[in-house]
VOPAGU-2260 file (C-alpha; in pm, 1 decimal, decimal comma):
REM VOPAGU-2260
SITE   aa  ch    i         X         Y         Z
SITE  MET   A    0  -18109,8    2732,6  -29108,1
SITE  ARG   A    1  -18114,5    3053,2  -28906,6
SITE  THR   A    2  -17923,8    3044,6  -28578,6
SITE  ARG   A    3  -18073,8    3214,2  -28277,2
SITE  THR   A    4  -17889,0    3476,5  -28082,4
SITE  PRO   A    5  -17930,4    3424,6  -27705,8
SITE  ALA   A    6  -18201,9    3645,6  -27558,6
SITE  ALA   A    7  -17961,5    3811,3  -27313,9
SITE  ALA   A    8  -17726,3    3903,1  -27597,5
SITE  ARG   A    9  -18013,7    4051,5  -27797,6
SITE  ARG   A   10  -18094,6    4271,4  -27498,2
SITE  GLY   A   11  -17733,0    4381,5  -27463,2
SITE  VAL   A   12  -17662,3    4196,5  -27138,5
SITE  ALA   A   13  -17285,5    4165,0  -27109,9
SITE  SER   A   14  -17269,5    3845,7  -26905,1
SITE  ARG   A   15  -17504,7    3550,8  -26887,9
SITE  ARG   A   16  -17348,9    3413,0  -26569,1
SITE  PRO   A   17  -17556,4    3417,1  -26252,4
SITE  THR   A   18  -17428,2    3686,4  -26016,3
SITE  ARG   A   19  -17410,5    3441,2  -25725,8
SITE  ALA   A   20  -17432,1    3070,3  -25670,4
SITE  MET   A   21  -17787,0    2951,1  -25638,5
SITE  ARG   A   22  -17940,9    2652,0  -25467,2
SITE  ILE   A   23  -18116,4    2407,5  -25698,2
SITE  ALA   A   24  -18342,2    2116,0  -25602,0
SITE  VAL   A   25  -18329,8    1832,6  -25854,7
SITE  GLY   A   26  -18562,8    1538,4  -25890,7
SITE  ALA   A   27  -18650,7    1269,9  -26142,7
SITE  ASP   A   28  -18847,2     953,1  -26173,4
SITE  HIS   A   29  -18686,8     636,6  -26308,4
SITE  GLY   A   30  -18719,2     769,7  -26664,5
SITE  GLY   A   31  -18497,4    1066,7  -26583,9
SITE  PHE   A   32  -18272,0     896,3  -26328,4
SITE  GLU   A   33  -17964,1     857,7  -26551,3
SITE  LEU   A   34  -17978,1    1209,1  -26700,1
SITE  LYS   A   35  -18039,4    1354,5  -26352,8
SITE  ALA   A   36  -17707,2    1215,4  -26228,6
SITE  THR   A   37  -17526,1    1369,8  -26524,1
SITE  LEU   A   38  -17692,5    1708,3  -26475,5
SITE  ILE   A   39  -17624,3    1714,3  -26100,9
SITE  ALA   A   40  -17252,9    1667,2  -26168,7
SITE  PHE   A   41  -17271,5    1933,1  -26440,8
SITE  LEU   A   42  -17436,6    2184,2  -26203,5
SITE  GLN   A   43  -17190,4    2109,5  -25924,7
SITE  ARG   A   44  -16896,3    2171,1  -26160,5
SITE  GLN   A   45  -17042,0    2518,5  -26212,3
SITE  GLY   A   46  -17024,5    2581,0  -25837,7
SITE  LEU   A   47  -17398,8    2558,0  -25773,5
SITE  GLU   A   48  -17539,9    2400,8  -25459,6
SITE  VAL   A   49  -17750,6    2104,7  -25567,0
SITE  ALA   A   50  -17980,2    1880,0  -25364,8
SITE  ASP   A   51  -18090,6    1547,7  -25512,1
SITE  LEU   A   52  -18448,6    1495,0  -25393,2
SITE  GLY   A   53  -18492,2    1157,8  -25564,4
SITE  THR   A   54  -18538,3     908,1  -25702,6
SITE  HIS   A   55  -18220,5     740,9  -25591,6
SITE  SER   A   56  -18243,2     428,0  -25805,4
SITE  PRO   A   57  -18346,7     331,0  -26158,4
SITE  GLU   A   58  -18631,8     117,7  -26018,8
SITE  PRO   A   59  -18979,5     221,1  -26137,9
SITE  CYS   A   60  -19140,0     487,6  -25920,3
SITE  ASP   A   61  -19423,8     736,5  -25936,5
SITE  TYR   A   62  -19327,2    1086,7  -26052,9
SITE  PRO   A   63  -19596,6    1282,6  -25860,5
SITE  ALA   A   64  -19422,9    1242,3  -25522,9
SITE  ILE   A   65  -19089,4    1362,4  -25661,9
SITE  GLY   A   66  -19238,6    1650,8  -25856,9
SITE  LEU   A   67  -19424,3    1763,5  -25546,6
SITE  LYS   A   68  -19114,6    1740,8  -25327,0
SITE  VAL   A   69  -18906,1    1961,6  -25560,5
SITE  ALA   A   70  -19187,7    2209,3  -25624,6
SITE  GLN   A   71  -19262,2    2250,3  -25253,0
SITE  ALA   A   72  -18893,8    2304,0  -25175,6
SITE  VAL   A   73  -18879,7    2584,5  -25433,4
SITE  ALA   A   74  -19214,0    2735,2  -25326,4
SITE  ARG   A   75  -19097,6    2743,9  -24960,9
SITE  GLY   A   76  -18780,6    2926,4  -25067,2
SITE  THR   A   77  -18547,5    2650,2  -24949,5
SITE  PHE   A   78  -18417,0    2644,5  -25307,4
SITE  GLU   A   79  -18418,6    2924,3  -25561,2
SITE  ARG   A   80  -18496,1    2696,0  -25852,2
SITE  GLY   A   81  -18583,7    2339,4  -25933,8
SITE  LEU   A   82  -18501,3    2093,5  -26208,9
SITE  LEU   A   83  -18730,6    1798,5  -26279,1
SITE  LEU   A   84  -18698,4    1510,9  -26523,5
SITE  CYS   A   85  -18920,5    1228,8  -26639,0
SITE  LYS   A   86  -18945,6    1051,9  -26972,5
SITE  SER   A   87  -19151,8    1321,8  -27147,9
SITE  GLY   A   88  -19144,1    1595,5  -26883,9
SITE  ILE   A   89  -19518,2    1643,1  -26917,3
SITE  GLY   A   90  -19652,1    1456,7  -26615,1
SITE  ILE   A   91  -19398,1    1588,7  -26368,5
SITE  ALA   A   92  -19455,4    1946,0  -26497,1
SITE  ILE   A   93  -19827,9    1910,0  -26433,5
SITE  VAL   A   94  -19753,5    1807,5  -26075,6
SITE  ALA   A   95  -19510,4    2095,2  -26015,9
SITE  ASN   A   96  -19757,5    2350,0  -26149,8
SITE  LYS   A   97  -20016,7    2241,1  -25890,9
SITE  VAL   A   98  -19799,5    2399,1  -25618,3
SITE  PRO   A   99  -19876,4    2768,7  -25561,5
SITE  GLY   A  100  -19584,8    2990,7  -25654,3
SITE  ILE   A  101  -19438,7    2745,1  -25901,9
SITE  ARG   A  102  -19404,8    2822,6  -26267,7
SITE  ALA   A  103  -19272,1    2504,5  -26429,6
SITE  ALA   A  104  -19208,7    2464,2  -26800,6
SITE  VAL   A  105  -19104,2    2173,4  -27017,4
SITE  CYS   A  106  -18824,5    2299,8  -27239,2
SITE  HIS   A  107  -18700,7    2116,8  -27547,5
SITE  ASP   A  108  -18427,7    2357,9  -27657,3
SITE  ARG   A  109  -18236,9    2671,5  -27560,5
SITE  PHE   A  110  -18500,6    2900,3  -27708,4
SITE  ASP   A  111  -18769,0    2748,7  -27483,2
SITE  ALA   A  112  -18538,7    2778,5  -27181,2
SITE  GLU   A  113  -18451,4    3142,1  -27249,5
SITE  ARG   A  114  -18811,9    3239,2  -27316,7
SITE  SER   A  115  -18938,5    3056,1  -27008,7
SITE  ARG   A  116  -18705,4    3262,5  -26792,4
SITE  SER   A  117  -18715,8    3598,9  -26970,4
SITE  HIS   A  118  -19093,3    3612,7  -27018,6
SITE  ASN   A  119  -19238,8    3385,3  -26749,0
SITE  ASP   A  120  -18980,0    3385,6  -26467,2
SITE  VAL   A  121  -19000,9    3005,5  -26461,6
SITE  ASN   A  122  -18857,8    2869,8  -26138,1
SITE  VAL   A  123  -18874,4    2498,7  -26223,0
SITE  LEU   A  124  -18721,4    2366,8  -26543,5
SITE  VAL   A  125  -18862,9    2037,1  -26666,5
SITE  LEU   A  126  -18685,8    1814,0  -26914,9
SITE  GLY   A  127  -18807,4    1510,7  -27106,5
SITE  ALA   A  128  -18516,7    1270,8  -27067,9
SITE  GLU   A  129  -18620,8    1048,2  -27359,8
SITE  ARG   A  130  -18599,2    1339,2  -27603,7
SITE  LEU   A  131  -18265,6    1489,3  -27504,4
SITE  SER   A  132  -17902,4    1398,6  -27541,2
SITE  ARG   A  133  -17670,8    1486,4  -27254,4
SITE  PRO   A  134  -17516,9    1782,8  -27444,6
SITE  SER   A  135  -17861,5    1915,5  -27540,4
SITE  ALA   A  136  -17982,4    1892,3  -27181,0
SITE  GLN   A  137  -17671,1    2074,9  -27059,9
SITE  ARG   A  138  -17723,7    2353,4  -27314,5
SITE  ILE   A  139  -18086,8    2392,3  -27207,8
SITE  VAL   A  140  -17996,9    2401,5  -26837,7
SITE  THR   A  141  -17719,2    2654,6  -26901,0
SITE  ALA   A  142  -17950,0    2884,8  -27098,6
SITE  TRP   A  143  -18219,4    2857,3  -26831,0
SITE  LEU   A  144  -17978,9    2932,4  -26547,1
SITE  HIS   A  145  -17821,5    3232,8  -26714,8
SITE  THR   A  146  -18124,7    3405,0  -26864,5
SITE  PRO   A  147  -18268,2    3676,7  -26641,2
SITE  PHE   A  148  -18635,5    3761,8  -26607,7
SITE  GLU   A  149  -18728,0    4079,5  -26797,3
SITE  ARG   A  150  -18864,4    4280,5  -26505,5
SITE  GLY   A  151  -19118,7    4550,2  -26568,7
SITE  GLY   A  152  -19362,7    4584,2  -26850,0
SITE  ARG   A  153  -19592,3    4320,3  -26986,6
SITE  HIS   A  154  -19397,9    4013,7  -26866,6
SITE  GLU   A  155  -19392,1    4116,0  -26502,8
SITE  ARG   A  156  -19758,1    4217,6  -26523,7
SITE  ARG   A  157  -19848,9    3874,0  -26659,0
SITE  VAL   A  158  -19652,9    3689,2  -26391,9
SITE  ARG   A  159  -19840,1    3895,0  -26129,9
SITE  GLN   A  160  -20167,0    3795,3  -26300,1
SITE  ILE   A  161  -20070,6    3428,2  -26271,6
SITE  ALA   A  162  -20002,6    3476,6  -25898,5
SITE  ALA   A  163  -20341,8    3644,9  -25859,0
SITE  ILE   A  164  -20514,0    3350,2  -26027,2
SITE  GLU   A  165  -20340,4    3116,0  -25781,2
SITE  ARG   A  166  -20464,3    3322,0  -25486,3
SITE  VAL   A  167  -20823,3    3325,7  -25614,3
SITE  THR   A  168  -20833,7    2955,3  -25696,5
SITE  ARG   A  169  -20679,7    2867,2  -25357,7
SITE  LYS   A  170  -20961,2    3057,6  -25181,7
SITE  HIS   A  171  -21228,1    2872,0  -25378,9
SITE  ALA   A  172  -21073,7    2527,0  -25355,2
């Protein structure tokens, strides 16, 4: 099996560490509750400022309210990035992507995480808690945090096109 070289290393970036601590809003439904607690501690050990926006118990709850809360916090600029978890990641990603300015992606491995950042400037990472072990989730989060967006060229042009679509659809809604 071929191993993948991290995207930043392929581009010759010396360090994959963020240049400054960032603020991250984290949320999960009951399906992601346990993994959320682990990832919050993991992020805090890295010196990041983390806000837990719910849920605060393993009792069943509806993911749309939590996905919306995290996405709005990122869209307002209160937090630089967001992390969302539910069982599959799919439903909560759909919710987050309804918020203008949010680019949320479900990532299943480091490659997805790196590509979501380098090509799409994803600002909300979504994880399917049922699919991931704790170490896998930590590797995905680390890759996502430390991969920069490739500014300029086709990727930046496409992200601008996405923002333009949001503006047009907001006017016609």
